[in-house]
Backbone of each chain as ProteinMPNN parsed JSONL, in Angstrom:
{"seq_chain_A": "MMKIQCFGVARDIAGGPYLSLDQLEGRSVAELRQALLQAYPAFGELVSFAIARNEEYASDEERIEAGDQLVIIPPVAGG", "coords_chain_A": {"N_chain_A": [[0.845, -1.205, 0.0], [0.529, 2.2, -0.852], [0.667, 5.456, 0.45], [-1.131, 8.332, -0.449], [-1.076, 11.762, -0.523], [-3.605, 14.244, 0.043], [-5.02, 17.322, -0.954], [-7.116, 20.26, -0.604], [-9.965, 20.091, -2.659], [-9.494, 17.469, -3.224], [-9.078, 16.255, -0.815], [-11.619, 16.311, 0.258], [-12.871, 14.552, -1.527], [-11.466, 12.169, -1.072], [-12.09, 11.778, 1.528], [-10.442, 12.374, 3.611], [-7.075, 13.33, 4.678], [-5.307, 11.579, 3.464], [-5.112, 8.929, 1.043], [-5.053, 5.437, 0.174], [-3.417, 3.25, -2.099], [-3.014, 0.121, -3.757], [-0.155, -1.741, -4.919], [1.424, 0.098, -6.481], [4.088, 0.56, -6.987], [6.521, 0.738, -9.489], [4.691, 1.164, -11.433], [3.314, 3.459, -13.865], [2.801, 7.056, -13.721], [0.57, 7.719, -15.2], [-0.849, 5.339, -15.001], [-1.357, 5.352, -12.291], [-3.101, 7.534, -12.19], [-5.277, 6.45, -13.577], [-5.983, 4.365, -11.814], [-6.749, 5.843, -9.63], [-8.995, 7.194, -10.624], [-10.657, 5.06, -10.987], [-11.043, 4.098, -8.385], [-12.005, 6.339, -7.115], [-14.314, 7.88, -8.517], [-15.138, 10.547, -8.508], [-12.962, 12.166, -8.934], [-12.859, 12.418, -11.638], [-14.684, 14.343, -12.183], [-13.546, 16.748, -11.763], [-11.999, 19.817, -12.964], [-9.41, 19.277, -13.7], [-6.613, 17.242, -12.633], [-3.428, 17.008, -11.136], [-0.454, 15.049, -10.526], [1.854, 15.116, -7.965], [5.185, 14.194, -7.504], [7.472, 13.581, -5.155], [7.593, 16.322, -4.535], [7.566, 17.624, -6.991], [5.912, 18.413, -10.102], [4.664, 15.588, -11.741], [5.288, 13.755, -14.724], [3.211, 11.866, -17.034], [4.607, 9.591, -17.827], [6.464, 8.931, -15.925], [7.862, 6.594, -13.577], [6.685, 5.071, -10.625], [8.259, 4.803, -7.526], [9.162, 2.853, -4.631], [8.718, 4.498, -1.555], [8.369, 6.992, -2.624], [7.062, 10.312, -2.38], [3.849, 10.97, -2.83], [1.394, 13.101, -4.133], [-1.846, 14.367, -4.644], [-2.782, 16.894, -6.825], [-5.206, 19.005, -7.097], [-7.036, 21.404, -9.213], [-5.325, 24.454, -8.981], [-5.481, 27.447, -6.932], [-4.238, 29.835, -6.116], [-3.211, 33.151, -5.014]], "CA_chain_A": [[0.0, 0.0, 0.0], [1.217, 3.496, -0.799], [-0.198, 6.554, 0.861], [-1.115, 9.496, -1.336], [-1.6, 12.899, 0.235], [-4.667, 14.947, -0.675], [-5.291, 18.699, -0.517], [-8.246, 20.951, -1.212], [-11.138, 19.28, -2.987], [-9.076, 16.06, -3.222], [-9.276, 15.766, 0.561], [-13.06, 16.047, 0.39], [-13.199, 13.35, -2.306], [-10.854, 11.007, -0.413], [-12.647, 11.646, 2.871], [-9.386, 12.583, 4.597], [-5.843, 13.88, 4.096], [-4.545, 10.544, 2.735], [-5.774, 7.714, 0.584], [-4.063, 4.378, -0.069], [-3.632, 2.396, -3.272], [-2.161, -1.07, -3.779], [0.657, -2.141, -6.082], [1.777, 1.238, -7.333], [5.521, 0.57, -7.304], [6.848, 0.277, -10.837], [3.681, 1.601, -12.403], [3.503, 4.836, -14.327], [1.891, 8.054, -13.17], [-0.686, 7.576, -15.951], [-1.585, 4.209, -14.409], [-1.842, 5.829, -10.993], [-4.273, 8.371, -12.443], [-6.377, 5.537, -13.907], [-6.382, 3.666, -10.588], [-7.45, 6.825, -8.799], [-10.317, 7.44, -11.202], [-11.472, 3.867, -10.774], [-11.389, 3.996, -6.968], [-12.714, 7.567, -6.699], [-14.777, 8.475, -9.783], [-15.354, 11.995, -8.383], [-11.818, 12.902, -9.503], [-13.174, 12.658, -13.038], [-15.573, 15.506, -12.299], [-12.755, 17.974, -11.591], [-11.473, 20.44, -14.178], [-8.187, 18.519, -13.979], [-5.798, 17.066, -11.446], [-2.056, 16.603, -11.411], [0.203, 14.266, -9.489], [3.203, 15.543, -7.595], [6.035, 13.108, -7.02], [8.625, 14.156, -4.463], [7.504, 17.79, -4.554], [7.625, 18.182, -8.353], [4.877, 17.882, -10.98], [5.118, 14.35, -12.383], [4.747, 13.485, -16.062], [2.49, 10.597, -17.093], [5.504, 8.46, -18.113], [7.351, 8.61, -14.791], [7.568, 5.365, -12.829], [6.595, 5.276, -9.184], [9.189, 3.968, -6.767], [8.869, 2.746, -3.204], [9.232, 5.639, -0.796], [7.996, 8.278, -3.246], [5.998, 11.124, -1.783], [2.86, 11.215, -3.878], [0.361, 14.058, -3.715], [-2.81, 14.758, -5.677], [-2.855, 18.357, -6.936], [-6.384, 19.46, -7.848], [-6.808, 22.734, -9.803], [-4.804, 25.369, -7.96], [-6.249, 28.707, -6.844], [-3.514, 30.808, -5.291], [-3.274, 34.559, -5.381]], "C_chain_A": [[0.868, 1.238, 0.0], [0.21, 4.563, -0.431], [-0.027, 7.724, -0.102], [-1.789, 10.639, -0.591], [-2.585, 13.71, -0.617], [-4.868, 16.338, -0.085], [-6.556, 19.209, -1.194], [-9.399, 19.997, -1.473], [-10.781, 17.787, -3.002], [-9.265, 15.452, -1.836], [-10.749, 15.47, 0.806], [-13.436, 14.758, -0.329], [-12.688, 12.094, -1.602], [-11.454, 10.768, 0.967], [-11.592, 11.803, 3.953], [-8.12, 13.038, 3.912], [-4.984, 12.865, 3.339], [-5.505, 9.512, 2.176], [-4.684, 6.703, 0.258], [-4.435, 3.594, -1.31], [-2.593, 1.279, -3.25], [-1.291, -1.111, -5.027], [0.95, -0.987, -7.029], [3.239, 1.206, -7.775], [5.761, -0.003, -8.696], [5.835, 0.699, -11.888], [3.909, 3.068, -12.766], [2.521, 5.771, -13.623], [0.548, 7.996, -13.894], [-1.522, 6.44, -15.367], [-2.12, 4.565, -13.026], [-3.114, 6.654, -11.185], [-5.498, 7.499, -12.764], [-6.907, 4.831, -12.666], [-7.176, 4.591, -9.67], [-8.876, 7.045, -9.296], [-11.249, 6.256, -10.983], [-11.96, 3.798, -9.321], [-12.24, 5.175, -6.505], [-13.182, 8.304, -7.957], [-14.953, 9.995, -9.704], [-14.155, 12.794, -8.889], [-12.051, 13.227, -10.977], [-14.071, 13.866, -13.258], [-14.825, 16.824, -12.13], [-12.339, 18.535, -12.947], [-10.24, 19.671, -14.65], [-7.595, 18.139, -12.633], [-4.421, 16.574, -11.856], [-1.557, 15.735, -10.264], [1.571, 14.886, -9.228], [3.949, 14.34, -7.033], [7.284, 13.755, -6.449], [8.745, 15.668, -4.705], [7.732, 18.426, -5.921], [6.441, 17.612, -9.139], [5.429, 16.677, -11.732], [4.501, 14.229, -13.764], [4.105, 12.1, -16.056], [3.421, 9.389, -17.232], [6.359, 8.063, -16.911], [6.883, 7.353, -14.078], [7.604, 5.654, -11.335], [7.518, 4.286, -8.483], [8.761, 3.934, -5.306], [9.468, 3.948, -2.495], [8.932, 6.987, -1.418], [6.953, 8.999, -2.396], [5.048, 11.512, -2.903], [1.756, 12.116, -3.342], [-0.552, 14.344, -4.902], [-2.944, 16.277, -5.636], [-4.094, 18.712, -7.754], [-6.134, 20.871, -8.388], [-6.417, 23.753, -8.729], [-5.56, 26.705, -8.021], [-5.546, 29.703, -5.928], [-3.752, 32.228, -5.769], [-4.496, 35.264, -4.84]], "O_chain_A": [[1.833, 1.327, 0.759], [-0.922, 4.584, -0.913], [1.086, 8.054, -0.51], [-2.909, 10.51, -0.096], [-2.419, 13.842, -1.83], [-4.884, 16.509, 1.134], [-7.006, 18.673, -2.207], [-9.763, 19.194, -0.614], [-11.653, 16.938, -2.817], [-9.575, 14.268, -1.709], [-11.091, 14.497, 1.479], [-14.221, 13.961, 0.186], [-13.385, 11.081, -1.54], [-11.336, 9.672, 1.514], [-11.818, 11.408, 5.097], [-8.083, 13.126, 2.684], [-4.039, 13.246, 2.649], [-6.564, 9.25, 2.745], [-3.522, 7.072, 0.085], [-5.607, 3.306, -1.553], [-1.463, 1.459, -2.795], [-1.663, -0.572, -6.069], [0.743, -1.096, -8.237], [3.587, 1.76, -8.818], [5.272, -1.081, -9.036], [6.092, 0.601, -13.087], [4.602, 3.804, -12.065], [1.545, 5.332, -13.015], [-0.497, 8.201, -13.276], [-2.742, 6.552, -15.249], [-3.205, 4.13, -12.64], [-4.083, 6.498, -10.442], [-6.604, 7.766, -12.293], [-8.118, 4.708, -12.479], [-8.139, 4.179, -9.023], [-9.829, 7.078, -8.517], [-12.458, 6.416, -10.817], [-13.12, 3.485, -9.056], [-13.086, 5.036, -5.62], [-12.525, 9.242, -8.41], [-14.919, 10.666, -10.735], [-14.297, 13.966, -9.238], [-11.503, 14.198, -11.499], [-14.205, 14.354, -14.38], [-15.398, 17.895, -12.329], [-12.329, 17.822, -13.95], [-10.053, 19.446, -15.846], [-8.023, 18.653, -11.6], [-4.279, 15.813, -12.814], [-2.15, 15.691, -9.186], [2.34, 15.144, -10.153], [3.431, 13.582, -6.212], [8.054, 14.394, -7.166], [9.809, 16.2, -5.024], [8.05, 19.611, -6.016], [6.008, 16.487, -8.892], [6.523, 16.733, -12.293], [3.331, 14.558, -13.959], [4.402, 11.267, -15.2], [3.072, 8.287, -16.806], [6.92, 6.967, -16.889], [5.687, 7.076, -13.983], [8.459, 6.398, -10.855], [7.55, 3.099, -8.805], [8.096, 4.843, -4.809], [10.586, 4.365, -2.794], [9.207, 8.023, -0.812], [6.086, 8.379, -1.781], [5.396, 12.278, -3.801], [1.251, 11.915, -2.238], [-0.085, 14.539, -6.025], [-3.182, 16.872, -4.585], [-4.036, 18.719, -8.984], [-5.116, 21.478, -8.054], [-7.09, 23.891, -7.708], [-6.188, 27.038, -9.026], [-6.173, 30.332, -5.076], [-4.404, 32.468, -6.786], [-4.675, 36.459, -5.076]]}, "seq_chain_B": "MADSNSHIDVQLSATALSLQACRDFVVHPSCGGLCFFEGTIRDLNLGATVTHLEFEAYAPMAVKEMTKIAVAARDRFGLHAVALHHRTGDLAIGDTAVIIAVSSVHRKPAFAGCEFIIDELKKTVPIWKREFRADGSHWLNAHP", "coords_chain_B": {"N_chain_B": [[22.723, 36.118, -13.319], [24.822, 34.79, -10.859], [24.449, 33.271, -8.47], [21.84, 31.1, -7.917], [19.547, 31.63, -6.363], [19.802, 34.228, -5.538], [18.842, 37.445, -4.355], [16.191, 36.846, -4.092], [13.227, 36.501, -2.351], [11.131, 34.394, -0.923], [8.159, 33.602, 0.674], [5.896, 31.683, 2.607], [3.202, 32.171, 4.568], [1.551, 31.941, 7.709], [0.674, 34.079, 9.036], [-0.137, 37.642, 9.076], [0.792, 39.474, 6.123], [3.494, 41.669, 5.118], [3.728, 44.619, 3.449], [5.687, 46.53, 3.653], [7.907, 45.02, 4.454], [8.372, 43.564, 2.141], [8.966, 45.627, 0.354], [11.278, 46.648, 1.562], [12.999, 44.55, 1.081], [13.433, 44.563, -1.703], [14.221, 47.125, -2.482], [16.736, 49.29, -3.84], [19.709, 51.209, -4.394], [20.461, 51.357, -7.11], [18.189, 50.963, -8.511], [15.505, 52.323, -10.222], [12.889, 51.758, -10.476], [10.257, 50.409, -8.728], [7.884, 47.868, -8.382], [4.69, 46.816, -7.304], [2.424, 44.223, -6.426], [-0.587, 43.582, -4.844], [-2.707, 41.211, -3.639], [-5.998, 41.017, -2.575], [-8.709, 39.972, -0.396], [-11.89, 39.886, -1.716], [-15.346, 40.965, -1.426], [-17.319, 39.986, -3.057], [-18.015, 37.37, -5.312], [-18.565, 36.282, -8.483], [-21.108, 37.308, -8.241], [-22.033, 36.395, -5.806], [-22.211, 36.764, -2.244], [-19.364, 36.778, -0.303], [-18.121, 35.44, 2.706], [-15.72, 34.735, 4.043], [-12.373, 33.429, 3.329], [-10.517, 30.378, 3.027], [-7.197, 29.47, 2.885], [-5.191, 26.9, 1.661], [-2.144, 25.118, 1.528], [0.235, 23.039, -0.146], [2.863, 22.941, 1.393], [5.856, 22.564, 1.16], [6.215, 22.128, -1.607], [4.867, 24.3, -2.665], [6.489, 26.434, -1.905], [8.773, 25.785, -3.372], [7.786, 26.002, -6.019], [6.981, 28.676, -6.081], [9.457, 29.852, -5.782], [10.729, 29.053, -8.145], [9.233, 30.543, -10.003], [9.766, 33.172, -9.208], [12.525, 33.297, -9.651], [12.562, 32.809, -12.405], [11.246, 35.1, -13.333], [12.984, 37.102, -12.478], [15.263, 36.495, -14.017], [14.289, 36.526, -16.654], [13.259, 39.112, -17.034], [15.273, 40.68, -16.195], [15.354, 41.636, -13.555], [16.227, 43.3, -10.49], [15.631, 42.414, -7.86], [13.296, 40.213, -6.188], [10.451, 39.891, -4.202], [8.198, 37.595, -2.899], [5.416, 36.867, -1.303], [3.07, 34.78, 0.305], [-0.089, 34.055, 1.781], [-1.401, 31.615, 4.132], [-4.158, 29.816, 5.609], [-7.048, 31.145, 7.418], [-8.704, 33.843, 5.931], [-10.058, 37.107, 6.087], [-12.512, 39.344, 4.59], [-10.93, 41.854, 2.74], [-8.434, 41.269, 3.756], [-4.943, 40.589, 3.048], [-3.83, 38.414, 0.575], [-1.673, 37.844, -1.054], [1.526, 39.212, -1.786], [3.557, 40.841, -4.11], [6.68, 42.088, -4.822], [8.882, 43.858, -6.862], [12.036, 44.947, -8.195], [13.765, 47.084, -10.468], [16.104, 48.533, -12.811], [14.822, 50.302, -14.567], [11.338, 51.227, -15.21], [9.722, 49.577, -16.905], [10.47, 46.749, -17.071], [9.873, 46.143, -14.437], [7.059, 46.459, -14.155], [6.264, 44.474, -16.02], [7.447, 42.162, -14.986], [6.194, 41.869, -12.532], [3.542, 41.367, -13.26], [3.867, 38.988, -14.71], [4.651, 37.265, -12.635], [2.363, 37.06, -10.909], [0.526, 35.981, -12.705], [1.702, 33.492, -13.377], [1.859, 32.311, -10.881], [-0.794, 31.755, -10.294], [-1.222, 29.662, -11.982], [0.437, 27.447, -11.363], [1.28, 27.113, -8.659], [0.909, 25.091, -5.814], [-1.578, 25.881, -4.142], [-4.651, 26.3, -2.549], [-8.0, 27.609, -2.453], [-10.756, 27.819, -0.304], [-13.953, 28.95, -0.551], [-16.156, 30.696, 1.463], [-19.573, 31.132, 1.838], [-22.785, 32.519, 2.731], [-24.457, 30.35, 2.396], [-22.911, 28.046, 2.475], [-19.828, 26.286, 1.517], [-17.147, 26.103, -0.935], [-14.5, 24.694, -2.979], [-12.489, 26.785, -4.878], [-12.219, 26.949, -8.443], [-12.232, 24.197, -8.767], [-14.243, 22.613, -9.987], [-15.852, 22.336, -13.25]], "CA_chain_B": [[23.083, 36.087, -11.899], [25.585, 33.588, -10.572], [23.775, 32.487, -7.443], [20.505, 30.878, -8.482], [18.467, 32.201, -5.558], [20.162, 35.523, -4.967], [17.871, 38.528, -4.512], [14.854, 36.255, -4.134], [12.668, 36.273, -1.015], [9.844, 33.715, -1.037], [7.635, 33.192, 1.982], [4.52, 31.202, 2.767], [3.058, 32.616, 5.953], [0.249, 31.777, 8.359], [0.323, 35.347, 9.682], [-0.322, 38.78, 8.17], [1.923, 39.835, 5.272], [3.941, 43.057, 5.271], [4.154, 45.305, 2.229], [6.94, 47.208, 3.978], [8.998, 44.035, 4.447], [8.644, 43.246, 0.733], [9.647, 46.793, -0.211], [12.623, 46.723, 2.13], [13.84, 43.52, 0.481], [13.772, 44.795, -3.115], [14.697, 48.481, -2.757], [18.189, 49.316, -4.07], [20.089, 52.507, -4.979], [20.605, 51.33, -8.569], [16.882, 50.685, -9.107], [14.603, 53.464, -10.279], [11.503, 51.291, -10.583], [9.754, 49.333, -7.87], [6.49, 47.602, -8.707], [4.064, 45.969, -6.286], [1.065, 43.715, -6.594], [-1.159, 43.05, -3.616], [-3.999, 40.557, -3.864], [-6.791, 41.052, -1.339], [-9.954, 39.198, -0.419], [-13.025, 40.765, -1.996], [-16.585, 40.493, -0.789], [-18.256, 39.432, -4.034], [-17.427, 36.544, -6.357], [-19.614, 35.816, -9.391], [-22.406, 37.774, -7.778], [-22.399, 35.869, -4.485], [-21.526, 37.414, -1.128], [-18.366, 35.915, 0.332], [-17.902, 35.823, 4.108], [-14.269, 34.654, 4.244], [-11.702, 32.398, 2.529], [-9.491, 29.581, 3.696], [-6.121, 29.088, 1.958], [-4.447, 25.713, 2.052], [-0.991, 24.947, 0.642], [1.184, 21.931, -0.002], [3.874, 23.959, 1.686], [7.212, 22.456, 0.59], [6.181, 22.279, -3.06], [4.447, 25.673, -2.963], [7.681, 27.289, -1.797], [9.622, 25.475, -4.538], [7.19, 26.553, -7.249], [7.058, 30.142, -5.99], [10.857, 30.22, -6.014], [10.986, 28.903, -9.589], [8.605, 31.663, -10.712], [10.502, 34.393, -8.867], [13.818, 33.226, -10.349], [12.287, 32.956, -13.839], [10.928, 36.511, -13.581], [14.226, 37.87, -12.311], [16.182, 36.257, -15.129], [13.652, 36.87, -17.93], [13.052, 40.559, -17.158], [16.448, 41.384, -15.695], [15.013, 42.34, -12.318], [17.25, 43.286, -9.447], [15.2, 41.573, -6.731], [11.882, 39.818, -6.157], [9.855, 39.35, -2.973], [6.914, 36.951, -3.19], [4.892, 36.366, -0.026], [1.693, 34.297, 0.178], [-0.724, 33.631, 3.027], [-2.208, 30.41, 4.305], [-5.09, 29.92, 6.731], [-8.326, 31.842, 7.239], [-8.577, 35.266, 5.617], [-11.316, 37.852, 6.081], [-12.65, 40.332, 3.515], [-9.966, 42.942, 2.875], [-7.092, 40.776, 4.112], [-4.0, 40.424, 1.943], [-3.51, 37.013, 0.305], [-0.369, 37.728, -1.718], [2.246, 40.442, -2.131], [4.72, 40.707, -4.984], [7.458, 43.318, -4.975], [10.053, 43.678, -7.73], [12.789, 46.17, -8.467], [14.631, 47.048, -11.641], [16.714, 49.831, -13.092], [13.766, 51.121, -15.16], [10.011, 50.779, -14.78], [8.994, 48.611, -17.734], [10.662, 45.369, -16.613], [9.232, 45.958, -13.128], [5.636, 46.185, -14.419], [6.105, 43.192, -16.728], [7.834, 41.078, -14.087], [5.165, 41.741, -11.504], [2.385, 40.715, -13.881], [4.274, 37.607, -15.006], [4.687, 36.464, -11.405], [1.017, 36.72, -10.419], [-0.106, 35.09, -13.686], [2.272, 32.145, -13.249], [1.497, 31.779, -9.554], [-2.154, 31.234, -10.368], [-1.247, 28.443, -12.806], [1.244, 26.292, -10.963], [1.648, 26.957, -7.239], [-0.119, 24.278, -5.157], [-2.326, 26.572, -3.094], [-6.082, 26.187, -2.854], [-8.83, 28.406, -1.56], [-12.151, 27.448, -0.067], [-14.734, 30.171, -0.398], [-17.305, 30.524, 2.35], [-20.707, 32.031, 1.625], [-23.832, 32.308, 3.738], [-25.137, 29.065, 2.215], [-21.993, 26.91, 2.427], [-18.477, 26.577, 1.04], [-16.659, 25.252, -2.021], [-13.122, 24.945, -3.41], [-12.508, 27.553, -6.123], [-11.603, 26.404, -9.673], [-12.155, 22.729, -8.771], [-15.2, 21.994, -10.907], [-16.156, 23.164, -14.417]], "C_chain_B": [[23.755, 34.751, -11.582], [24.851, 32.693, -9.575], [22.306, 32.342, -7.825], [19.398, 31.546, -7.676], [18.808, 33.571, -4.974], [19.101, 36.568, -5.302], [16.445, 38.015, -4.672], [14.401, 36.011, -2.695], [11.263, 35.702, -1.169], [9.39, 33.278, 0.349], [6.184, 32.748, 1.862], [4.233, 31.389, 4.25], [1.64, 32.399, 6.477], [-0.186, 33.057, 9.06], [0.362, 36.489, 8.668], [0.954, 39.127, 7.408], [2.254, 41.317, 5.439], [4.435, 43.611, 3.944], [5.509, 45.986, 2.456], [8.117, 46.228, 3.929], [9.378, 43.68, 3.014], [9.397, 44.401, 0.069], [11.092, 46.859, 0.259], [13.562, 45.716, 1.459], [14.301, 43.903, -0.922], [14.415, 46.16, -3.389], [16.223, 48.487, -2.876], [18.556, 50.643, -4.748], [20.172, 52.507, -6.504], [19.257, 51.172, -9.272], [15.978, 51.904, -9.052], [13.15, 53.061, -10.369], [11.223, 50.166, -9.611], [8.298, 49.133, -8.255], [5.943, 46.59, -7.715], [2.722, 45.465, -6.785], [0.612, 43.177, -5.255], [-2.519, 42.476, -3.957], [-4.76, 40.495, -2.558], [-8.097, 40.294, -1.517], [-11.133, 40.142, -0.642], [-14.328, 40.11, -1.539], [-17.584, 39.866, -1.749], [-17.499, 38.563, -5.019], [-18.555, 35.972, -7.192], [-20.995, 36.139, -8.835], [-22.811, 37.296, -6.396], [-21.585, 36.566, -3.393], [-20.629, 36.415, -0.411], [-18.159, 36.387, 1.771], [-16.421, 35.773, 4.47], [-13.704, 33.542, 3.364], [-10.714, 31.643, 3.395], [-8.466, 29.163, 2.649], [-5.371, 27.897, 2.518], [-3.303, 25.542, 1.059], [-0.313, 23.613, 0.902], [2.528, 22.647, 0.148], [5.24, 23.738, 1.02], [7.237, 22.652, -0.918], [5.757, 23.699, -3.443], [5.651, 26.61, -2.913], [8.619, 27.044, -2.98], [9.086, 26.124, -5.802], [7.23, 28.079, -7.244], [8.489, 30.606, -6.268], [11.201, 30.118, -7.493], [10.446, 30.104, -10.362], [9.378, 32.949, -10.458], [11.84, 34.439, -9.609], [13.605, 33.433, -11.856], [12.009, 34.412, -14.184], [12.188, 37.364, -13.498], [15.101, 37.739, -13.554], [15.596, 36.73, -16.469], [13.561, 38.381, -18.128], [14.236, 41.371, -16.644], [16.168, 42.199, -14.445], [16.186, 42.304, -11.35], [16.861, 42.319, -8.336], [13.705, 41.317, -6.813], [11.53, 39.349, -4.753], [8.478, 38.818, -3.337], [6.434, 36.283, -1.911], [3.437, 35.964, -0.201], [1.19, 33.798, 1.526], [-1.251, 32.207, 2.954], [-3.176, 30.681, 5.455], [-6.338, 30.707, 6.381], [-8.097, 33.324, 7.002], [-9.954, 35.908, 5.54], [-11.339, 38.801, 4.885], [-11.667, 41.479, 3.78], [-8.569, 42.494, 3.262], [-6.24, 40.582, 2.858], [-3.609, 38.96, 1.787], [-2.11, 36.854, -0.266], [0.217, 39.123, -1.934], [3.421, 40.076, -3.017], [5.397, 42.068, -5.032], [8.643, 43.007, -5.853], [10.739, 45.024, -7.92], [13.626, 45.979, -9.715], [15.147, 48.46, -11.906], [15.654, 50.8, -13.634], [12.403, 50.474, -14.928], [9.424, 49.631, -15.59], [9.221, 47.154, -17.318], [9.983, 45.108, -15.272], [7.746, 45.657, -13.302], [5.46, 44.789, -15.014], [6.411, 42.017, -15.798], [6.774, 40.812, -13.043], [3.949, 40.999, -12.07], [2.678, 39.252, -14.199], [4.173, 36.744, -13.743], [3.278, 36.106, -10.933], [0.317, 35.785, -11.398], [0.398, 33.653, -13.534], [1.879, 31.501, -11.925], [0.119, 31.124, -9.601], [-2.245, 29.947, -11.176], [-0.626, 27.238, -12.109], [1.455, 26.093, -9.468], [0.542, 26.198, -6.496], [-0.684, 24.939, -3.895], [-3.783, 26.534, -3.524], [-6.865, 27.118, -1.945], [-10.255, 27.907, -1.529], [-12.909, 28.729, 0.248], [-15.963, 29.872, 0.45], [-18.34, 31.596, 2.044], [-21.744, 31.709, 2.694], [-24.409, 30.896, 3.636], [-24.173, 27.883, 2.086], [-20.635, 27.305, 1.874], [-18.129, 25.674, -0.129], [-15.226, 25.644, -2.366], [-13.146, 25.635, -4.766], [-11.723, 26.84, -7.227], [-11.699, 24.886, -9.794], [-13.034, 22.109, -9.846], [-15.503, 22.918, -12.092], [-17.394, 24.045, -14.158]], "O_chain_B": [[23.28, 33.699, -12.01], [24.661, 31.501, -9.819], [21.611, 33.336, -8.031], [18.403, 31.986, -8.253], [18.169, 34.018, -4.021], [18.538, 36.569, -6.396], [15.604, 38.657, -5.3], [15.117, 35.384, -1.915], [10.323, 36.423, -1.502], [10.147, 32.662, 1.099], [5.375, 33.333, 1.141], [4.935, 30.835, 5.096], [0.66, 32.644, 5.774], [-1.283, 33.122, 9.616], [0.835, 36.319, 7.544], [2.053, 39.083, 7.961], [1.409, 42.114, 5.846], [5.426, 43.139, 3.386], [6.361, 46.013, 1.568], [9.19, 46.562, 3.427], [10.557, 43.512, 2.702], [10.346, 44.182, -0.684], [12.008, 47.093, -0.528], [14.753, 45.977, 1.288], [15.434, 43.607, -1.301], [15.078, 46.337, -4.411], [16.919, 47.798, -2.131], [17.8, 51.142, -5.582], [19.974, 53.548, -7.129], [19.191, 51.241, -10.5], [15.716, 52.451, -7.981], [12.265, 53.916, -10.343], [11.855, 49.111, -9.655], [7.559, 50.101, -8.435], [6.623, 45.638, -7.333], [1.985, 46.173, -7.47], [1.326, 42.413, -4.605], [-3.379, 43.17, -4.498], [-4.254, 39.991, -1.555], [-8.53, 40.015, -2.635], [-11.353, 41.073, 0.132], [-14.405, 38.904, -1.304], [-18.58, 39.283, -1.32], [-16.448, 38.968, -5.516], [-19.411, 35.254, -6.674], [-21.927, 35.343, -8.947], [-23.828, 37.741, -5.863], [-20.422, 36.913, -3.595], [-21.073, 35.354, 0.028], [-18.036, 37.585, 2.026], [-15.919, 36.677, 5.137], [-14.456, 32.802, 2.73], [-10.152, 32.176, 4.352], [-8.825, 28.565, 1.634], [-4.97, 27.879, 3.682], [-3.48, 25.795, -0.133], [-0.291, 23.122, 2.03], [3.225, 22.917, -0.83], [5.742, 24.653, 0.368], [8.161, 23.264, -1.455], [6.237, 24.241, -4.439], [5.812, 27.473, -3.776], [9.193, 27.987, -3.526], [9.84, 26.726, -6.567], [7.481, 28.702, -8.276], [8.7, 31.632, -6.914], [11.882, 30.988, -8.037], [11.109, 30.623, -11.26], [9.618, 33.728, -11.381], [12.238, 35.482, -10.128], [14.374, 34.144, -12.503], [12.479, 34.909, -15.207], [12.425, 38.233, -14.337], [15.613, 38.728, -14.078], [16.315, 37.266, -17.312], [13.757, 38.882, -19.236], [14.206, 42.601, -16.658], [16.674, 43.311, -14.289], [17.022, 41.401, -11.389], [17.674, 41.495, -7.916], [12.952, 42.083, -7.414], [12.225, 38.51, -4.179], [7.691, 39.496, -3.997], [6.976, 35.262, -1.488], [2.652, 36.71, -0.786], [1.933, 33.203, 2.305], [-1.51, 31.669, 1.877], [-3.025, 31.661, 6.185], [-6.651, 30.914, 5.209], [-7.392, 33.985, 7.764], [-10.895, 35.328, 4.998], [-10.313, 39.032, 4.247], [-11.585, 42.002, 4.892], [-7.613, 43.256, 3.114], [-6.761, 40.43, 1.753], [-3.122, 38.334, 2.729], [-1.434, 35.86, -0.002], [-0.501, 40.079, -2.225], [4.176, 39.146, -2.733], [4.741, 43.084, -5.259], [9.34, 42.016, -5.635], [10.12, 46.083, -7.821], [14.126, 44.89, -9.996], [14.69, 49.436, -11.311], [15.59, 51.959, -13.223], [12.318, 49.322, -14.504], [8.706, 48.795, -15.042], [8.258, 46.394, -17.219], [9.563, 43.984, -14.996], [7.22, 44.728, -12.689], [4.611, 44.018, -14.567], [5.717, 41.0, -15.823], [6.491, 39.662, -12.711], [3.401, 40.107, -11.422], [1.834, 38.383, -13.982], [3.666, 35.624, -13.791], [3.027, 34.951, -10.588], [-0.412, 34.888, -10.976], [-0.392, 32.709, -13.559], [1.603, 30.303, -11.858], [-0.096, 30.065, -9.013], [-3.231, 29.217, -11.072], [-1.12, 26.12, -12.255], [1.783, 24.983, -9.049], [-0.621, 26.6, -6.535], [-0.323, 24.606, -2.766], [-4.108, 26.71, -4.698], [-6.459, 27.389, -0.815], [-10.872, 27.616, -2.554], [-12.569, 29.478, 1.164], [-16.706, 28.926, 0.189], [-18.038, 32.788, 1.997], [-21.597, 30.755, 3.458], [-24.802, 30.306, 4.642], [-24.581, 26.815, 1.628], [-20.315, 28.489, 1.769], [-18.729, 24.614, -0.306], [-14.788, 26.762, -2.092], [-13.757, 25.128, -5.707], [-10.697, 26.212, -6.969], [-11.294, 24.329, -10.814], [-12.613, 21.182, -10.539], [-15.423, 24.139, -11.962], [-17.8, 24.811, -15.032]]}, "name": "protein", "num_of_chains": 2, "seq": "MMKIQCFGVARDIAGGPYLSLDQLEGRSVAELRQALLQAYPAFGELVSFAIARNEEYASDEERIEAGDQLVIIPPVAGGMADSNSHIDVQLSATALSLQACRDFVVHPSCGGLCFFEGTIRDLNLGATVTHLEFEAYAPMAVKEMTKIAVAARDRFGLHAVALHHRTGDLAIGDTAVIIAVSSVHRKPAFAGCEFIIDELKKTVPIWKREFRADGSHWLNAHP"}
């Protein structure tokens, strides 16, 4: 199980500040996004969402490694 | 600039921001143009009355992204210095959410740099705001 941190509307969708997904190691960020949409269809209703891996925006092709810090980044609204 | 983060002051703060502190950071004898942007909480959004806002940040990444933008602005517009301060937590109507201060030898790069920074901040920095109205609350920009 890997924990994924959630902020903003993602926390409301997940029902808390973290959600957990199985068997992410070695999979791509695109596959993580698919797994998220399957487990929590409400993410599909957002304008968009990005994945941060170790405090940087992750591209769809990146592979997830054990120990990665994964965070769901829903549409930002600073300023 | 040799040092990648020189003349850059980025802060994410849970307490009130200071325009004076931002000015003090960027002011310099060689600079004839200082430009400031201050973003404040307004009472109306899309016709609805707003009571207050809550800002949440993924702090370590927000600071990294704000720093990238400040450095990009400095290098792209040839600015002398950039201060970029952003609030977190509960903000009331009229409170300051963000302050940008930049300095340059002449005014045009200062205006352009200031605008670039606020535009980019709104695109990439992981900060979210929940808007509270009389009839409930919602996260801004989240849904179409």
